[in-house]
Residue frames as a rotation matrix with the C-alpha (Angstrom) as fourth column:
MET 1
-0.397 0.789 0.469 61.79
-0.501 -0.615 0.609 89.98
0.769 0.007 0.639 185.94
THR 2
-0.923 0.111 0.369 60.10
-0.308 0.362 -0.880 89.27
-0.232 -0.926 -0.299 189.27
ASP 3
-0.658 0.743 0.119 56.79
0.752 0.644 0.137 87.43
0.025 0.180 -0.983 189.54
SER 4
0.033 0.699 -0.714 55.05
0.572 -0.599 -0.560 90.64
-0.819 -0.390 -0.420 190.62
ASN 5
-0.442 -0.249 -0.862 56.42
-0.468 -0.755 0.458 92.52
-0.765 0.606 0.217 187.61
ALA 6
-0.995 0.098 0.019 55.28
0.073 0.590 0.804 89.71
0.067 0.801 -0.595 185.32
ASP 7
-0.302 0.939 -0.162 51.81
0.902 0.226 -0.368 89.97
-0.309 -0.257 -0.915 186.84
PHE 8
0.034 0.275 -0.961 51.76
0.063 -0.960 -0.272 93.73
-0.997 -0.051 -0.050 186.24
HIS 9
-0.800 -0.376 -0.467 52.93
-0.433 -0.176 0.884 93.22
-0.415 0.910 -0.022 182.65
LYS 10
-0.809 0.566 0.156 50.10
0.576 0.713 0.400 90.76
0.115 0.414 -0.903 182.07
HIS 11
-0.031 0.815 -0.579 47.63
0.751 -0.363 -0.551 93.17
-0.659 -0.452 -0.601 183.68
ILE 12
-0.288 -0.149 -0.946 48.79
-0.293 -0.927 0.235 95.98
-0.912 0.345 0.223 181.39
ASP 13
-0.993 -0.050 -0.104 48.35
-0.115 0.334 0.935 93.83
-0.012 0.941 -0.338 178.27
GLU 14
-0.484 0.873 -0.055 44.84
0.875 0.485 -0.002 92.90
0.025 -0.049 -0.998 179.41
LEU 15
-0.043 0.445 -0.895 44.05
0.445 -0.793 -0.416 96.52
-0.895 -0.416 -0.164 180.24
PHE 16
-0.626 -0.242 -0.742 45.09
-0.479 -0.632 0.610 97.80
-0.616 0.736 0.280 176.81
ASP 17
-0.947 0.316 0.060 43.18
0.265 0.663 0.700 94.97
0.181 0.679 -0.712 175.13
HIS 18
-0.199 0.917 -0.346 40.04
0.927 0.062 -0.371 95.95
-0.318 -0.394 -0.862 177.05
MET 19
-0.105 0.140 -0.985 40.43
0.092 -0.984 -0.150 99.67
-0.990 -0.106 0.091 176.39
ILE 20
-0.799 -0.295 -0.524 41.06
-0.454 -0.275 0.847 99.23
-0.394 0.915 0.086 172.67
ASN 21
-0.910 0.383 -0.161 38.49
0.152 0.668 0.728 96.53
0.387 0.638 -0.666 171.92
GLN 22
-0.237 0.864 -0.445 35.76
0.964 0.264 0.000 97.42
0.117 -0.429 -0.896 174.40
LEU 23
0.265 0.305 -0.915 36.13
0.608 -0.789 -0.088 101.16
-0.749 -0.533 -0.395 175.02
ASP 24
0.730 0.002 0.684 37.36
0.650 -0.312 -0.693 102.29
0.212 0.950 -0.229 171.57
TYR 25
0.625 -0.590 -0.511 40.49
0.077 -0.605 0.793 103.75
-0.777 -0.535 -0.332 173.13
GLN 26
0.897 -0.411 0.164 42.82
0.109 -0.153 -0.982 105.37
0.429 0.899 -0.093 170.60
THR 27
0.511 -0.738 -0.442 46.45
0.860 0.433 0.270 104.73
-0.008 -0.518 0.856 171.45
ASP 28
-0.423 -0.668 0.612 47.44
0.629 -0.703 -0.332 108.32
0.652 0.245 0.717 170.67
GLU 29
0.487 0.655 0.577 45.14
-0.069 -0.630 0.773 109.63
0.870 -0.417 -0.262 173.42
PRO 30
-0.598 -0.745 0.295 46.89
-0.350 -0.088 -0.932 110.58
0.721 -0.661 -0.209 176.68
LEU 31
0.553 0.667 -0.499 45.90
0.267 0.426 0.864 108.85
0.789 -0.612 0.057 179.90
GLU 32
0.211 -0.467 0.859 46.84
-0.894 -0.447 -0.023 109.59
0.395 -0.763 -0.511 183.47
TRP 33
0.318 -0.223 -0.921 48.89
0.165 0.970 -0.178 106.61
0.934 -0.095 0.345 184.62
VAL 34
0.411 -0.111 0.905 49.25
-0.850 -0.405 0.336 106.20
0.329 -0.907 -0.261 188.38
PHE 35
0.066 -0.515 -0.855 51.83
0.120 0.854 -0.506 103.89
0.991 -0.070 0.118 189.95
GLY 36
0.645 0.373 0.667 51.24
-0.557 -0.368 0.745 103.29
0.523 -0.852 -0.030 193.65
ILE 37
-0.362 -0.748 -0.557 53.69
0.148 0.543 -0.826 102.35
0.920 -0.382 -0.086 196.41
GLU 38
0.683 0.712 0.162 52.28
-0.110 -0.119 0.987 101.60
0.722 -0.692 -0.003 199.87
SER 39
-0.447 -0.730 -0.517 53.92
0.501 0.274 -0.821 102.03
0.741 -0.626 0.243 203.26
SER 40
0.592 0.626 -0.508 52.83
0.762 -0.230 0.605 103.00
0.262 -0.745 -0.613 206.75
ASP 41
-0.051 -0.731 -0.680 55.92
0.726 -0.495 0.477 105.25
-0.685 -0.470 0.556 206.90
ILE 42
0.869 0.476 0.137 54.94
0.442 -0.623 -0.645 108.52
-0.222 0.621 -0.752 205.20
SER 43
0.536 -0.738 -0.411 58.42
-0.535 -0.673 0.511 109.98
-0.654 -0.054 -0.755 205.58
LEU 44
-0.381 -0.653 0.654 59.82
0.120 0.666 0.736 106.99
-0.917 0.359 -0.175 203.68
LEU 45
0.284 0.571 0.770 57.29
0.878 0.167 -0.448 107.49
-0.385 0.804 -0.454 200.89
GLU 46
0.923 0.014 -0.385 58.34
-0.068 -0.978 -0.199 111.13
-0.379 0.210 -0.901 200.68
LYS 47
-0.026 -0.999 -0.036 61.95
-0.432 -0.022 0.902 110.03
-0.902 0.039 -0.431 200.20
VAL 48
-0.314 -0.018 0.949 60.90
0.658 0.716 0.231 107.73
-0.684 0.697 -0.213 197.37
GLY 49
0.699 0.677 0.230 58.89
0.649 -0.465 -0.602 110.52
-0.301 0.570 -0.765 195.75
ARG 50
0.693 -0.489 -0.530 61.84
-0.408 -0.872 0.272 112.90
-0.595 0.028 -0.803 195.87
ARG 51
-0.379 -0.875 0.300 64.00
-0.250 0.409 0.878 110.27
-0.891 0.258 -0.374 194.16
ALA 52
0.331 0.588 0.738 61.49
0.559 0.508 -0.655 109.65
-0.761 0.629 -0.160 191.36
PRO 53
-0.600 -0.531 0.598 62.48
0.788 -0.265 0.556 110.73
-0.137 0.805 0.577 187.82
GLU 54
-0.803 0.221 -0.554 61.35
-0.122 -0.970 -0.211 114.20
-0.584 -0.102 0.805 186.78
SER 55
-0.826 0.506 -0.248 58.92
-0.242 0.079 0.967 112.67
0.509 0.859 0.057 184.28
TYR 56
-0.222 0.753 -0.619 56.65
0.749 0.538 0.387 111.75
0.625 -0.378 -0.683 187.22
ASP 57
-0.224 0.285 0.932 54.52
-0.637 -0.767 0.082 113.99
0.738 -0.575 0.353 189.40
TRP 58
-0.464 0.066 -0.884 53.82
0.471 0.863 -0.183 112.59
0.750 -0.501 -0.431 192.84
ASP 59
-0.154 0.408 0.900 51.69
-0.791 -0.596 0.135 113.01
0.591 -0.691 0.415 195.92
ILE 60
-0.949 -0.150 -0.276 50.95
0.053 0.790 -0.611 111.01
0.309 -0.595 -0.742 199.04
GLN 61
-0.032 0.993 0.110 47.43
-0.557 -0.109 0.823 109.87
0.830 -0.035 0.557 199.85
GLU 62
-0.626 -0.257 0.736 46.80
-0.779 0.205 -0.592 108.87
0.001 -0.945 -0.328 203.43
GLU 63
-0.395 0.547 0.738 43.86
-0.038 0.793 -0.608 106.63
-0.918 -0.268 -0.292 202.54
VAL 64
-0.625 0.171 -0.761 42.68
-0.780 -0.121 0.613 105.18
0.013 0.978 0.210 199.22
GLU 65
0.187 0.756 0.627 39.66
-0.505 0.622 -0.598 103.04
-0.842 -0.205 0.499 198.41
HIS 66
-0.826 -0.443 -0.349 40.40
-0.539 0.438 0.719 100.10
-0.166 0.782 -0.601 196.10
VAL 67
0.326 0.929 0.174 37.60
-0.700 0.361 -0.616 98.35
-0.635 0.079 0.768 194.18
ASP 68
-0.673 -0.596 0.438 38.34
-0.184 0.709 0.681 94.93
-0.716 0.378 -0.586 192.67
GLU 69
-0.912 0.255 -0.320 36.76
-0.308 0.087 0.947 93.39
0.269 0.963 -0.001 189.56
GLU 70
-0.497 0.754 -0.430 33.94
0.695 0.642 0.324 91.91
0.520 -0.138 -0.843 191.66
GLY 71
0.195 0.597 0.778 33.07
0.046 -0.798 0.601 95.26
0.980 -0.082 -0.183 193.22
ASN 72
0.623 -0.042 -0.781 34.62
0.765 0.245 0.596 94.51
0.166 -0.969 0.184 196.60
THR 73
0.579 -0.393 0.714 36.24
-0.190 -0.917 -0.351 97.47
0.793 0.067 -0.605 198.31
ARG 74
0.468 -0.482 -0.741 39.15
0.881 0.316 0.351 97.77
0.064 -0.817 0.573 200.68
MET 75
0.975 -0.184 0.122 40.88
-0.197 -0.975 0.104 100.75
0.100 -0.126 -0.987 202.22
ALA 76
0.428 -0.902 -0.058 44.63
0.894 0.432 -0.118 101.09
0.131 -0.002 0.991 201.81
GLY 77
0.525 -0.344 0.779 47.27
0.000 -0.914 -0.405 103.63
0.851 0.213 -0.480 202.56
PRO 78
0.391 -0.083 -0.917 49.29
-0.377 -0.923 -0.078 105.63
-0.840 0.376 -0.392 203.01
ILE 79
0.417 -0.221 0.882 50.25
0.771 0.600 -0.215 105.37
-0.481 0.769 0.420 199.36
LEU 80
-0.336 -0.583 -0.739 52.70
-0.145 -0.744 0.653 107.25
-0.931 0.327 0.166 197.18
ALA 81
0.622 0.586 0.520 51.08
0.490 0.226 -0.842 107.97
-0.611 0.778 -0.146 193.81
LEU 82
-0.514 -0.795 -0.323 53.54
0.042 -0.399 0.916 108.55
-0.857 0.457 0.238 190.98
ARG 83
0.479 0.873 0.097 51.78
0.288 -0.052 -0.956 110.03
-0.829 0.486 -0.276 187.95
ARG 84
-0.816 -0.567 -0.116 52.46
0.085 -0.315 0.945 110.40
-0.572 0.761 0.305 184.25
CYS 85
0.349 0.931 -0.106 49.92
0.066 -0.137 -0.988 111.89
-0.935 0.338 -0.110 181.86
GLU 86
-0.483 -0.563 -0.670 50.95
-0.716 -0.187 0.673 110.77
-0.504 0.805 -0.313 178.39
ALA 87
0.744 0.556 -0.372 49.96
-0.668 0.592 -0.451 108.57
-0.031 0.584 0.811 175.47
LEU 88
-0.284 -0.877 0.388 52.06
-0.857 0.413 0.307 105.54
-0.429 -0.245 -0.869 176.39
THR 89
0.030 0.203 -0.979 52.31
-0.666 0.735 0.132 102.21
0.746 0.647 0.157 174.60
PRO 90
0.944 0.313 -0.105 51.94
-0.151 0.694 0.704 98.96
0.294 -0.649 0.702 176.56
GLU 91
0.369 -0.880 -0.299 55.71
0.753 0.471 -0.458 98.47
0.544 -0.056 0.837 176.43
GLN 92
-0.365 -0.482 0.797 56.30
-0.032 -0.849 -0.528 101.97
0.930 -0.218 0.294 177.75
VAL 93
0.475 0.591 0.653 53.91
-0.718 -0.169 0.675 101.38
0.509 -0.789 0.344 180.66
LYS 94
0.901 -0.206 -0.383 55.70
0.324 0.905 0.276 98.11
0.290 -0.372 0.882 181.43
ALA 95
-0.098 -0.981 0.168 59.00
0.581 -0.194 -0.791 100.00
0.808 0.021 0.589 181.43
CYS 96
-0.102 0.154 0.983 57.48
-0.586 -0.807 0.065 102.44
0.804 -0.569 0.173 183.93
VAL 97
0.891 0.454 0.004 56.44
-0.302 0.584 0.754 99.47
0.340 -0.673 0.657 186.09
ASP 98
0.536 -0.757 -0.373 59.98
0.723 0.640 -0.259 98.12
0.435 -0.131 0.891 186.11
GLU 99
-0.302 -0.671 0.677 61.45
0.228 -0.740 -0.632 101.57
0.926 -0.037 0.377 186.76
ILE 100
0.144 0.447 0.883 59.14
-0.730 -0.555 0.400 102.38
0.668 -0.702 0.246 189.68
ASP 101
0.956 0.213 -0.203 59.40
-0.046 0.790 0.611 98.92
0.291 -0.574 0.765 191.21
ALA 102
0.196 -0.962 -0.192 63.20
0.730 0.274 -0.626 99.10
0.655 -0.018 0.756 191.09
LEU 103
-0.365 -0.266 0.892 63.08
-0.241 -0.899 -0.367 102.50
0.899 -0.349 0.264 192.81
ALA 104
0.567 0.674 0.474 60.71
-0.656 0.021 0.754 101.17
0.498 -0.738 0.454 195.47
LYS 105
0.828 -0.254 -0.500 62.94
0.372 0.916 0.151 98.18
0.420 -0.311 0.853 196.18
GLU 106
-0.207 -0.928 0.311 65.85
0.279 -0.361 -0.890 100.51
0.938 -0.097 0.333 196.94
PHE 107
-0.465 0.135 0.875 63.82
-0.738 -0.605 -0.299 101.54
0.488 -0.785 0.381 199.99
GLY 108
-0.984 0.038 0.172 62.62
-0.066 0.827 -0.559 98.05
-0.164 -0.561 -0.811 200.88
LEU 109
-0.125 0.988 -0.095 59.22
-0.416 -0.139 -0.899 98.61
-0.901 -0.073 0.428 199.25
GLU 110
-0.808 -0.102 0.580 57.53
0.447 0.537 0.716 97.44
-0.384 0.837 -0.389 196.07
LEU 111
-0.816 0.559 -0.147 55.05
-0.511 -0.579 0.635 98.62
0.270 0.593 0.759 193.48
ALA 112
-0.771 0.566 0.292 51.54
0.048 0.509 -0.859 97.91
-0.635 -0.649 -0.420 194.75
ASP 113
0.224 0.955 0.194 49.16
0.536 0.046 -0.843 99.18
-0.814 0.293 -0.502 192.09
VAL 114
-0.930 -0.366 -0.041 48.93
0.164 -0.512 0.843 100.47
-0.330 0.777 0.536 188.51
THR 115
0.085 0.993 0.083 45.85
0.718 -0.003 -0.696 102.32
-0.691 0.119 -0.713 187.31
SER 116
-0.902 -0.301 0.310 44.90
0.432 -0.620 0.655 104.65
-0.005 0.724 0.689 184.49
TYR 117
0.014 0.902 -0.432 42.28
0.609 -0.350 -0.712 107.37
-0.793 -0.254 -0.554 184.11
ASP 118
0.239 0.145 0.960 41.01
0.853 -0.503 -0.137 109.72
0.463 0.852 -0.244 181.48
PRO 119
-0.763 -0.526 -0.376 42.66
0.642 -0.686 -0.343 113.03
-0.077 -0.503 0.861 182.31
ILE 120
0.348 0.871 -0.347 40.26
0.793 -0.471 -0.386 115.82
-0.500 -0.141 -0.855 183.20
ASP 121
-0.125 -0.311 0.942 40.45
0.816 -0.573 -0.080 118.58
0.564 0.759 0.326 180.61
GLU 122
-0.672 -0.198 -0.713 41.23
0.653 -0.613 -0.446 121.77
-0.349 -0.765 0.541 182.52
ASP 123
-0.934 0.355 0.044 39.06
-0.271 -0.782 0.561 123.72
0.234 0.512 0.827 180.08
ASP 124
-0.139 0.930 -0.340 36.10
-0.115 0.326 0.938 121.49
0.984 0.169 0.062 181.01
PHE 125
-0.683 -0.227 -0.695 36.87
0.539 0.485 -0.688 121.10
0.493 -0.844 -0.209 184.71
PHE 126
-0.878 0.309 -0.366 34.76
0.115 -0.606 -0.787 124.06
-0.465 -0.733 0.496 185.79
ASP 127
-0.667 0.733 -0.137 31.84
-0.335 -0.131 0.933 123.42
0.666 0.668 0.332 183.47
TRP 128
-0.215 0.696 0.685 28.53
-0.942 0.036 -0.333 122.88
-0.256 -0.717 0.648 185.24
MET 129
-0.942 -0.216 -0.258 27.78
-0.268 0.945 0.186 119.18
0.203 0.244 -0.948 185.63
SER 130
0.179 0.955 -0.236 24.65
-0.563 0.296 0.771 117.06
0.807 -0.005 0.591 185.61
LEU 131
0.563 0.074 0.823 24.07
-0.794 0.326 0.514 114.77
-0.230 -0.942 0.243 188.59
ASP 132
0.959 -0.218 0.179 25.48
0.254 0.945 -0.208 111.78
-0.124 0.245 0.962 186.69
GLU 133
0.433 -0.841 0.324 28.56
0.202 -0.260 -0.944 113.78
0.879 0.474 0.057 185.71
ALA 134
0.253 -0.295 0.921 28.98
-0.850 -0.523 0.066 114.89
0.463 -0.799 -0.383 189.32
HIS 135
0.881 0.073 0.468 28.93
-0.312 0.833 0.457 111.23
-0.357 -0.549 0.756 190.39
LEU 136
0.758 -0.640 0.126 31.76
0.538 0.505 -0.675 110.50
0.368 0.579 0.727 187.94
ARG 137
0.228 -0.683 0.694 33.72
-0.302 -0.727 -0.617 113.45
0.926 -0.069 -0.372 189.30
LEU 138
0.555 0.015 0.832 33.32
-0.831 0.050 0.553 112.12
-0.033 -0.999 0.040 192.85
ARG 139
0.947 -0.221 0.234 34.67
0.213 0.975 0.059 108.75
-0.242 -0.006 0.970 191.72
HIS 140
0.466 -0.818 0.338 37.65
0.353 -0.178 -0.918 110.50
0.811 0.547 0.206 190.17
TYR 141
0.259 -0.341 0.903 38.25
-0.749 -0.661 -0.035 112.35
0.609 -0.668 -0.427 193.43
THR 142
0.804 0.084 0.589 38.08
-0.491 0.651 0.578 109.07
-0.335 -0.754 0.565 195.34
ASP 143
0.843 -0.509 0.171 40.48
0.526 0.716 -0.460 107.39
0.112 0.478 0.871 192.93
SER 144
0.266 -0.758 0.596 42.80
0.132 -0.584 -0.801 110.37
0.955 0.291 -0.055 193.34
GLY 145
-0.613 -0.645 -0.456 42.90
0.440 0.201 -0.875 109.97
0.656 -0.738 0.161 197.12
LEU 146
-0.505 0.499 0.704 39.94
-0.723 -0.690 -0.030 111.87
0.471 -0.524 0.710 198.60
GLU 147
-0.987 0.109 0.121 38.51
0.005 0.762 -0.647 109.78
-0.163 -0.638 -0.752 201.42
SER 148
-0.348 0.936 -0.040 34.95
0.505 0.224 0.833 108.53
0.789 0.270 -0.551 201.21
ASP 149
0.608 0.691 -0.389 32.82
0.748 -0.335 0.574 110.99
0.266 -0.640 -0.721 203.19
GLY 150
-0.473 -0.811 -0.344 35.71
0.855 -0.517 0.045 113.45
-0.214 -0.273 0.938 203.12
GLU 151
0.123 0.535 -0.836 34.67
0.324 -0.818 -0.476 117.10
-0.938 -0.212 -0.274 203.29
LEU 152
-0.755 -0.273 0.597 33.79
0.644 -0.136 0.753 118.57
-0.124 0.952 0.278 199.89
PRO 153
-0.579 0.576 -0.577 31.82
-0.261 -0.802 -0.538 121.73
-0.773 -0.161 0.614 199.05
TRP 154
-0.360 0.573 0.736 28.68
0.889 0.450 0.085 121.28
-0.283 0.685 -0.671 196.98
LEU 155
-0.701 0.167 -0.693 27.42
-0.234 -0.972 0.003 124.03
-0.673 0.164 0.721 194.71
PHE 156
-0.220 0.725 0.652 24.03
0.871 0.447 -0.203 123.95
-0.439 0.524 -0.730 193.00
LEU 157
-0.957 0.008 -0.290 23.17
-0.144 -0.882 0.449 126.41
-0.252 0.471 0.845 190.23
LEU 158
-0.284 0.936 0.209 19.44
0.777 0.352 -0.523 127.07
-0.563 0.014 -0.827 189.89
PHE 159
-0.975 0.079 0.210 17.45
0.086 -0.732 0.676 129.05
0.207 0.676 0.707 187.34
ALA 160
-0.240 0.946 -0.220 14.08
0.610 -0.029 -0.792 130.75
-0.755 -0.324 -0.570 187.81
PRO 161
-0.204 0.179 0.962 12.13
0.962 -0.144 0.231 132.37
0.180 0.973 -0.143 184.96
SER 162
0.418 0.359 0.834 11.37
0.236 -0.930 0.282 135.62
0.877 0.079 -0.474 186.82
LEU 163
-0.609 -0.649 0.457 12.75
-0.216 -0.418 -0.882 137.74
0.763 -0.636 0.114 189.63
GLU 164
0.096 0.740 0.666 9.55
-0.953 -0.125 0.275 137.17
0.287 -0.661 0.694 191.61
GLU 165
0.896 0.238 -0.375 9.99
-0.186 0.968 0.171 133.40
0.404 -0.084 0.911 191.41
LEU 166
-0.039 -0.975 -0.220 13.68
0.264 0.203 -0.943 133.71
0.964 -0.095 0.250 192.23
ASN 167
-0.505 -0.109 0.856 12.82
-0.663 -0.587 -0.466 135.67
0.553 -0.803 0.224 195.38
ALA 168
0.564 0.772 0.294 10.24
-0.806 0.437 0.399 133.05
0.179 -0.462 0.869 196.36
LEU 169
0.678 -0.402 -0.615 12.81
0.193 0.905 -0.379 130.31
0.709 0.138 0.692 195.83
THR 170
-0.383 -0.860 0.338 15.34
-0.102 -0.324 -0.940 132.21
0.918 -0.395 0.036 197.95
VAL 171
-0.130 0.431 0.893 12.87
-0.962 -0.273 -0.008 132.40
0.241 -0.860 0.450 200.82
ALA 172
0.831 0.529 -0.170 11.95
-0.491 0.843 0.220 128.71
0.260 -0.100 0.960 200.50
LEU 173
0.394 -0.765 -0.509 15.56
0.348 0.637 -0.688 127.52
0.851 0.095 0.517 200.51
ASP 174
-0.470 -0.572 0.672 16.59
-0.370 -0.564 -0.738 129.94
0.802 -0.595 0.054 203.25
THR 175
0.349 0.700 0.623 13.82
-0.902 0.070 0.426 128.53
0.255 -0.711 0.656 205.45
GLN 176
0.925 0.004 -0.380 15.40
0.006 1.000 0.026 125.07
0.380 -0.027 0.924 205.10
SER 177
0.619 -0.748 0.240 18.85
-0.693 -0.376 0.615 126.37
-0.370 -0.547 -0.751 206.21
LEU 178
0.937 -0.235 0.258 20.60
0.318 0.879 -0.356 124.15
-0.143 0.415 0.898 203.68
GLY 179
-0.050 -0.989 0.136 23.51
0.986 -0.027 0.166 126.46
-0.160 0.143 0.977 203.01
THR 180
-0.337 -0.183 -0.923 24.53
0.174 -0.976 0.130 129.89
-0.925 -0.117 0.361 201.79
ILE 181
0.368 0.606 0.705 22.55
0.851 0.086 -0.519 131.50
-0.375 0.790 -0.484 198.98
GLU 182
-0.637 -0.431 -0.639 23.73
0.058 -0.854 0.518 133.98
-0.769 0.293 0.569 196.38
SER 183
0.296 0.808 0.509 20.99
0.757 0.126 -0.641 135.32
-0.582 0.575 -0.575 194.10
TYR 184
-0.822 -0.570 0.000 21.44
0.407 -0.586 0.701 137.43
-0.399 0.576 0.713 190.99
ASP 185
-0.014 0.935 -0.353 18.75
0.362 -0.325 -0.874 140.01
-0.932 -0.140 -0.334 190.25
GLU 186
-0.059 -0.013 -0.998 19.73
-0.844 -0.534 0.057 140.56
-0.534 0.845 0.020 186.61
PRO 187
0.778 0.418 0.469 18.63
-0.146 0.846 -0.513 137.99
-0.611 0.330 0.719 184.01
ASP 188
-0.364 -0.870 0.334 21.01
0.190 0.282 0.940 136.20
-0.912 0.405 0.063 181.69
GLU 189
-0.864 -0.060 -0.501 20.80
-0.434 -0.417 0.799 136.43
-0.257 0.907 0.334 177.89
GLU 190
-0.742 0.615 -0.268 17.89
0.245 0.620 0.745 133.97
0.625 0.487 -0.610 177.88
GLY 191
-0.102 0.747 0.657 15.95
-0.524 -0.602 0.603 135.83
0.845 -0.283 0.453 180.55
GLN 192
0.467 0.220 -0.856 16.69
0.466 0.761 0.450 133.36
0.751 -0.610 0.253 183.35
PHE 193
0.459 -0.279 0.843 17.46
-0.728 -0.663 0.177 134.50
0.509 -0.695 -0.507 186.90
ALA 194
0.108 -0.575 -0.811 20.24
0.083 0.818 -0.569 132.57
0.991 -0.006 0.136 188.60
MET 195
0.698 0.009 0.716 20.96
-0.704 -0.175 0.688 131.46
0.131 -0.984 -0.116 192.14
CYS 196
-0.176 -0.767 -0.617 23.94
-0.250 0.641 -0.726 129.65
0.952 0.027 -0.305 193.66
LEU 197
0.826 0.412 0.385 23.42
-0.498 0.213 0.840 127.45
0.265 -0.886 0.381 196.71
PHE 198
-0.190 -0.968 -0.163 26.64
-0.541 0.242 -0.805 126.63
0.819 -0.065 -0.570 198.58
ILE 199
0.848 0.504 0.165 26.46
-0.446 0.508 0.737 123.62
0.288 -0.698 0.655 200.91
ASP 200
-0.203 -0.876 0.438 29.06
-0.971 0.239 0.028 122.00
-0.129 -0.419 -0.899 203.18
GLY 201
0.758 0.548 -0.353 29.00
-0.623 0.769 -0.143 118.55
0.193 0.329 0.924 201.60
LYS 202
0.071 -0.724 0.686 31.12
-0.567 0.537 0.625 115.44
-0.821 -0.433 -0.372 201.45
ASN 203
-0.575 -0.365 -0.732 32.48
-0.810 0.380 0.446 112.86
0.115 0.850 -0.514 199.03
ASN 204
-0.713 0.461 0.528 29.36
0.090 0.807 -0.584 110.70
-0.695 -0.369 -0.617 199.05
GLU 205
-0.951 0.310 -0.003 27.29
-0.030 -0.083 0.996 109.98
0.309 0.947 0.088 195.93
ALA 206
-0.330 0.887 -0.325 24.16
0.834 0.435 0.341 108.88
0.443 -0.158 -0.882 197.78
GLU 207
-0.069 0.287 -0.956 24.07
0.773 -0.590 -0.233 111.98
-0.631 -0.755 -0.181 199.98
LEU 208
-0.862 -0.230 -0.452 24.73
-0.096 -0.802 0.590 114.25
-0.498 0.552 0.669 197.01
THR 209
-0.787 0.616 0.041 21.82
0.268 0.281 0.921 112.63
0.556 0.736 -0.386 195.17
ALA 210
-0.103 0.773 -0.625 19.54
0.992 0.130 -0.003 113.03
0.079 -0.620 -0.780 198.19
MET 211
-0.310 -0.060 -0.949 20.42
0.397 -0.915 -0.072 116.70
-0.864 -0.399 0.308 198.53
HIS 212
-0.993 -0.042 -0.111 20.01
-0.087 -0.376 0.922 117.26
-0.080 0.926 0.370 194.79
ASP 213
-0.516 0.855 -0.049 16.53
0.590 0.396 0.704 115.74
0.621 0.334 -0.709 194.90
ARG 214
-0.038 0.481 -0.876 15.60
0.944 -0.271 -0.190 117.73
-0.329 -0.834 -0.443 198.01
VAL 215
-0.578 -0.248 -0.778 16.73
0.094 -0.967 0.238 121.04
-0.811 0.065 0.582 196.51
ASN 216
-0.983 0.181 -0.012 15.13
-0.027 -0.080 0.996 120.28
0.180 0.980 0.083 193.16
ALA 217
-0.314 0.918 -0.243 11.80
0.902 0.368 0.226 119.45
0.297 -0.149 -0.943 194.82
ILE 218
-0.017 0.243 -0.970 11.80
0.614 -0.763 -0.202 122.86
-0.789 -0.599 -0.136 196.49
ALA 219
-0.810 -0.365 -0.460 12.81
-0.112 -0.673 0.731 124.48
-0.576 0.643 0.504 193.20
GLU 220
-0.841 0.497 0.216 10.02
0.425 0.359 0.831 122.81
0.335 0.790 -0.513 191.22
VAL 221
-0.012 0.855 -0.518 7.39
0.973 -0.109 -0.202 124.13
-0.229 -0.507 -0.831 193.63
ASN 222
0.212 -0.006 -0.977 8.68
0.163 -0.986 0.042 127.61
-0.964 -0.168 -0.208 192.77
ASN 223
0.955 0.262 0.139 8.82
0.153 -0.032 -0.988 127.01
-0.255 0.964 -0.071 189.01
ALA 224
0.388 -0.903 -0.187 12.62
-0.918 -0.397 0.016 126.74
-0.089 0.166 -0.982 189.10
GLU 225
0.987 -0.100 -0.125 15.15
0.078 0.982 -0.174 123.97
0.140 0.162 0.977 188.53
ILE 226
0.335 -0.940 0.063 18.72
-0.125 0.022 0.992 122.87
-0.934 -0.341 -0.111 189.18
VAL 227
0.963 -0.008 -0.270 20.76
-0.270 -0.026 -0.963 123.36
0.000 1.000 -0.027 186.02
GLY 228
0.344 -0.896 -0.280 24.24
-0.129 0.250 -0.960 122.45
0.930 0.366 -0.029 187.21
ILE 229
0.981 -0.152 -0.124 26.49
0.161 0.271 0.949 121.17
-0.110 -0.951 0.290 189.99
GLN 230
0.287 -0.955 0.079 30.05
-0.203 -0.141 -0.969 122.05
0.936 0.262 -0.234 190.93
PHE 231
0.614 -0.203 -0.762 32.35
0.755 0.433 0.493 121.32
0.230 -0.878 0.419 193.84
LEU 232
-0.424 -0.683 0.595 33.41
0.455 -0.729 -0.512 124.84
0.783 0.053 0.620 194.80
ASP 233
-0.075 0.377 -0.923 33.04
0.926 -0.318 -0.206 126.97
-0.371 -0.870 -0.325 197.90
GLN 234
0.841 0.524 -0.135 32.18
0.447 -0.814 -0.372 130.66
-0.305 0.253 -0.918 197.62
GLU 235
0.347 -0.789 -0.507 35.79
-0.349 -0.611 0.711 131.82
-0.870 -0.069 -0.488 197.56
ASP 236
-0.602 -0.589 0.539 36.81
0.231 0.517 0.824 129.38
-0.764 0.621 -0.175 194.84
PHE 237
0.189 0.766 0.615 33.64
0.921 0.078 -0.381 130.13
-0.340 0.638 -0.691 192.88
ASN 238
0.877 0.139 -0.460 34.45
0.066 -0.983 -0.171 133.83
-0.476 0.119 -0.872 192.87
ASP 239
-0.103 -0.982 -0.158 38.03
-0.321 -0.117 0.940 133.10
-0.941 0.148 -0.303 191.86
VAL 240
-0.591 -0.121 0.798 36.85
0.546 0.668 0.505 130.99
-0.594 0.734 -0.329 188.91
PHE 241
-0.033 0.742 0.669 33.80
0.993 -0.050 0.105 132.89
0.112 0.668 -0.736 187.72
GLY 242
-0.705 -0.206 0.678 34.45
0.185 -0.977 -0.104 136.36
0.684 0.052 0.727 189.11
ASP 243
-0.644 0.419 -0.640 32.58
0.727 0.074 -0.683 138.07
-0.239 -0.905 -0.352 191.90
ASP 244
-0.907 0.411 0.091 30.41
-0.321 -0.815 0.482 140.34
0.273 0.408 0.871 189.78
ASP 245
-0.659 0.695 0.287 26.99
-0.168 0.236 -0.957 140.23
-0.733 -0.679 -0.038 191.44
ASN 246
0.232 0.794 -0.561 25.36
-0.792 -0.181 -0.583 140.20
-0.564 0.580 0.588 188.03
GLU 247
0.003 -0.287 -0.958 27.10
-0.813 0.557 -0.169 137.06
0.582 0.780 -0.232 186.82
ALA 248
0.596 0.166 0.786 26.77
-0.627 0.708 0.326 133.41
-0.502 -0.687 0.526 187.81
């Protein structure tokens, strides 16, 4: 075993100890394990990815932000991310480390990083999020390779208690030229009138928060409120939720 592999093995033991004792992780719960190999030669990384065992999915991220235990950040990349979403034991993860590092060394490279994430439930992926939940989603996107400040559509769902107040809100937001508005003139089952505000945003928590607060301030003046956030443009929104003008 190489020194680097021994370090990864130690890191994995410490990671499982932290997850089990501090985060109440249950060992039968699947996690998304990501094994990273760095190189400035993207074509070489593609060759490594094509040689990876079928049990791994893979993609190449041109730039990734790393955050150490002290909160310091550094940008790295390009990086080949080899992924397995399973409930693995510490020994199985260590075996993956050895397997991926051996593959990397065949191409003159080495394993650079091992991380794990809670997999996003596809059934929950398109649920409307609170601002705090949206922040967590942005961090997941960043960890998955989306550049900080990378382009990302923002979608705010707003409710107004009457059609008159919805129309007033539409005028107020349209005056600000924040984005594209879709209003729905039929109430939902609880009598609320919905509006979707589509904005050309980015992967930036602070700017998302500022826009959320700006939109919500306008909404409150018109007796309305933001009730959810998603990261979808109009086309994707219609694909997910349907394009019926009476549904949001």
